[in-house]
VEXROSE-50056 format. One record per residue (C-alpha): x negated, y negated, z. Coordinates in steps of 0.02 Angstrom, whole numbers, padded with zeros to 5 digits, always signed. Layout:
! residues N
XYZ;...
***
This chain:
! residues 352
-09491-04746-00895;-09570-04574-00910;-09719-04543-01021;-09692-04451-01184;-09811-04306-01214;-09719-04255-01373;-09640-04371-01502;-09527-04288-01628;-09411-04343-01766;-09367-04221-01902;-09516-04212-02018;-09634-04300-01897;-09721-04227-01744;-09849-04314-01635;-09929-04261-01471;-10016-04370-01342;-10200-04322-01335;-10219-04284-01151;-10408-04265-01165;-10419-04454-01185;-10313-04497-01034;-10312-04599-00925;-10422-04719-01023;-10346-04707-01196;-10168-04672-01252;-10177-04598-01426;-10058-04483-01520;-10112-04345-01638;-10008-04304-01791;-09964-04119-01803;-09936-04066-01984;-09903-03882-01956;-09943-03722-01863;-10131-03733-01881;-10130-03906-01803;-10014-03844-01667;-10130-03699-01624;-10280-03815-01614;-10204-03946-01499;-10141-03808-01383;-10306-03714-01380;-10409-03872-01355;-10291-03925-01214;-10245-04088-01299;-10072-04033-01246;-10052-03923-01092;-09921-03865-00970;-09821-03708-01006;-09658-03794-01060;-09747-03922-01169;-09853-03786-01252;-09696-03690-01300;-09605-03843-01367;-09754-03911-01464;-09797-03742-01538;-09620-03708-01598;-09598-03885-01665;-09759-03865-01765;-09675-03716-01849;-09519-03822-01883;-09629-03953-01968;-09706-03819-02077;-09539-03743-02123;-09473-03912-02180;-09610-03912-02312;-09576-03732-02365;-09479-03717-02527;-09460-03528-02516;-09294-03457-02577;-09325-03284-02505;-09259-03256-02329;-09363-03099-02302;-09523-03191-02345;-09477-03333-02226;-09438-03208-02088;-09608-03124-02108;-09698-03291-02110;-09604-03349-01955;-09651-03193-01856;-09834-03202-01905;-09850-03388-01866;-09761-03374-01698;-09874-03231-01644;-10024-03335-01697;-09965-03483-01592;-09945-03370-01439;-10130-03324-01453;-10185-03505-01422;-10157-03493-01231;-10111-03315-01178;-10070-03341-00993;-09924-03462-01014;-09768-03356-01043;-09648-03491-01105;-09713-03490-01283;-09709-03299-01289;-09528-03295-01233;-09482-03434-01354;-09570-03341-01495;-09477-03179-01455;-09309-03270-01457;-09348-03358-01620;-09407-03197-01703;-09243-03115-01651;-09148-03263-01723;-09246-03252-01887;-09207-03065-01897;-09022-03097-01870;-09013-03238-01997;-09111-03137-02124;-08996-02987-02107;-08837-03090-02126;-08797-03088-02313;-08673-03232-02294;-08816-03351-02247;-08917-03422-02390;-09101-03475-02375;-09060-03659-02346;-08937-03616-02207;-09065-03496-02133;-09194-03634-02124;-09073-03765-02057;-09006-03655-01917;-09180-03598-01869;-09252-03774-01861;-09101-03840-01766;-09127-03704-01636;-09307-03762-01610;-09256-03944-01599;-09134-03901-01460;-09281-03850-01350;-09324-04033-01318;-09159-04087-01242;-09138-03923-01147;-09310-03942-01066;-09266-04116-01003;-09099-04057-00932;-09182-03907-00849;-09320-04014-00772;-09195-04135-00696;-09099-03989-00622;-09262-03919-00551;-09296-04090-00475;-09125-04097-00391;-09134-03919-00326;-09310-03940-00258;-09268-04104-00175;-09120-04024-00084;-09224-03874-00029;-09363-03980+00044;-09246-04101+00132;-09157-03956+00219;-09315-03931+00322;-09316-04112+00382;-09232-04178+00536;-09107-04318+00510;-09152-04445+00377;-09341-04419+00390;-09466-04442+00251;-09583-04308+00185;-09764-04299+00133;-09794-04181-00013;-09949-04102-00088;-09958-04050-00271;-10091-03968-00379;-10131-03989-00564;-10011-04083-00680;-09828-04036-00692;-09747-04198-00748;-09693-04279-00911;-09862-04236-00986;-09835-04050-00956;-09654-04043-01017;-09539-04131-01138;-09505-04261-01002;-09480-04280-00813;-09577-04127-00755;-09559-03973-00645;-09654-03991-00480;-09680-04176-00515;-09495-04183-00558;-09458-04126-00380;-09570-04266-00316;-09482-04391-00430;-09315-04336-00359;-09376-04357-00180;-09440-04530-00224;-09275-04578-00308;-09182-04520-00152;-09297-04633-00048;-09352-04485+00056;-09532-04470-00006;-09659-04548+00112;-09814-04502+00012;-09882-04378-00114;-10058-04308-00115;-10125-04240-00278;-10282-04136-00299;-10412-04178-00430;-10390-04000-00500;-10565-03950-00552;-10642-03911-00670;-10530-03998-00797;-10470-04133-00678;-10288-04130-00732;-10240-04200-00562;-10363-04344-00564;-10336-04386-00748;-10153-04345-00777;-10051-04326-00617;-10131-04481-00541;-10096-04572-00705;-09911-04523-00698;-09893-04567-00514;-09968-04740-00541;-09858-04763-00696;-09702-04718-00594;-09757-04824-00444;-09744-04674-00328;-09848-04692-00168;-09991-04571-00191;-10169-04525-00142;-10294-04422-00240;-10399-04292-00147;-10533-04171-00205;-10487-03987-00210;-10593-03942-00058;-10501-04067+00055;-10335-03973+00063;-10367-03884+00229;-10430-04043+00311;-10279-04138+00244;-10156-04014+00318;-10250-04018+00484;-10249-04207+00506;-10092-04259+00411;-09917-04188+00429;-09879-04115+00258;-09696-04068+00237;-09711-03961+00082;-09824-03904-00059;-09745-03903-00233;-09837-03830-00382;-09790-03771-00556;-09812-03602-00640;-09874-03537-00805;-09800-03365-00775;-09698-03287-00635;-09696-03097-00623;-09540-02996-00581;-09595-02976-00400;-09624-03164-00378;-09814-03164-00396;-09859-03324-00486;-09997-03374-00607;-10040-03557-00596;-10191-03671-00613;-10349-03606-00529;-10351-03664-00349;-10166-03634-00317;-10197-03470-00225;-10312-03548-00096;-10188-03692-00066;-10052-03563-00033;-10162-03475+00095;-10201-03639+00183;-10016-03687+00181;-09969-03521+00260;-10098-03548+00399;-10029-03722+00435;-09845-03669+00421;-09815-03783+00273;-09678-03725+00152;-09753-03679-00017;-09637-03697-00168;-09660-03651-00350;-09558-03757-00473;-09530-03679-00644;-09394-03654-00773;-09321-03481-00801;-09426-03472-00959;-09580-03455-00848;-09513-03296-00768;-09576-03140-00856;-09465-03000-00793;-09562-02877-00901;-09719-02903-00797;-09698-02809-00632;-09830-02902-00531;-09969-03030-00542;-10105-02902-00571;-10029-02870-00743;-10043-03052-00798;-10185-03087-00918;-10293-03229-00852;-10368-03344-00981;-10553-03384-00961;-10615-03553-01023;-10785-03608-01092;-10931-03635-00972;-10948-03814-01032;-10792-03865-00937;-10890-03830-00778;-11066-03878-00830;-11029-04044-00915;-10934-04205-00888;-10900-04264-01064;-11063-04234-01156;-11171-04251-01002;-11232-04092-00917;-11214-04094-00728;-11255-03911-00687;-11428-03834-00681;-11477-03765-00852;-11475-03575-00859;-11345-03549-00721;-11208-03420-00756;-11026-03477-00747;-10858-03398-00712;-10715-03509-00768;-10541-03429-00754;-10408-03557-00794;-10278-03480-00677;-10261-03377-00520;-10121-03271-00447;-10027-03323-00291;-09946-03171-00208;-09759-03181-00181;-09772-03166+00009;-09858-03336+00015;-09716-03421-00080;-09572-03499+00017;-09459-03519-00134;-09457-03527-00323;-09366-03682-00382;-09277-03661-00549;-09142-03753-00645;-09019-03622-00581;-09063-03639-00397;-09199-03599-00271;-09236-03414-00246;-09341-03308-00131;-09474-03220-00236;-09402-03046-00207;-09233-03104-00275;-09296-03134-00452;-09265-02954-00509;-09081-02971-00467;-09059-03123-00580;-09087-03032-00743;-08973-02901-00823;-09044-02725-00827;
***
């Protein structure tokens, strides 16, 4: 059974505190938008799809408590609060796209004189709640499509060894996962020989979270440190790399967890297919290339400390970008719920 990063029933929202994993499984109650912003910014919840879902559900929780009878006031509040939630983690595009869609919905409902304030609220909240089930359906489709794409490169009924970076499973989505969903699908098809996951410094999402999920699912796996990737590809036959994405530009350049770019370079050198698994909501057709993606920088303490213990020399300067950009030419295919596409094909998938 997959782990639940987000628990929701109307009027009640809880998120699994991923900072405490793998040693403690504790849920945090989210009472509204301010709580939602904090758990996203502090990375108690992370992963682009999960950030979008949690942020929007925190608004739904707040709206359920709102007794306003003025649709225009509600519309203004909705827009302000959604834009505030987007500011918690600026690189991940999913929450920005979800916010834009919900603002458009609020504008439409507000302008429709046949819809009263109660109907406005109900239809708006129901739209947010639908994000949970859609994310799970999309992830399972990504898993199937990625599994098929990887197996096409294998001879006969062979088994594949896969490398993944950061965490892209149930803890980063509503359930199942994107890149880890592809790995789950390979495992379910009995075609996965082994998966290698990186520790993913400096926040160790691979060591803390991906390893936790792989053990939980009883998937054969080995943890490696980030600097072992080249050596791994040299001495072990890796069939594919599968990673997630926080934002994909129109030309196929991809923003993902820091360290992804160097893995893509090493994969290219060793002729290992490099796939990006992401829902369509991670594709930002309005951003022409990766150089236009804003890269979030995190606090120095994530590098200098483990917990409360300092491990770096006092006084040293730090540079701690949370993401890097993998150029499209290093990417074999982008796995989505609608199929697997070459990076240059993305522009053709959206109406002009």
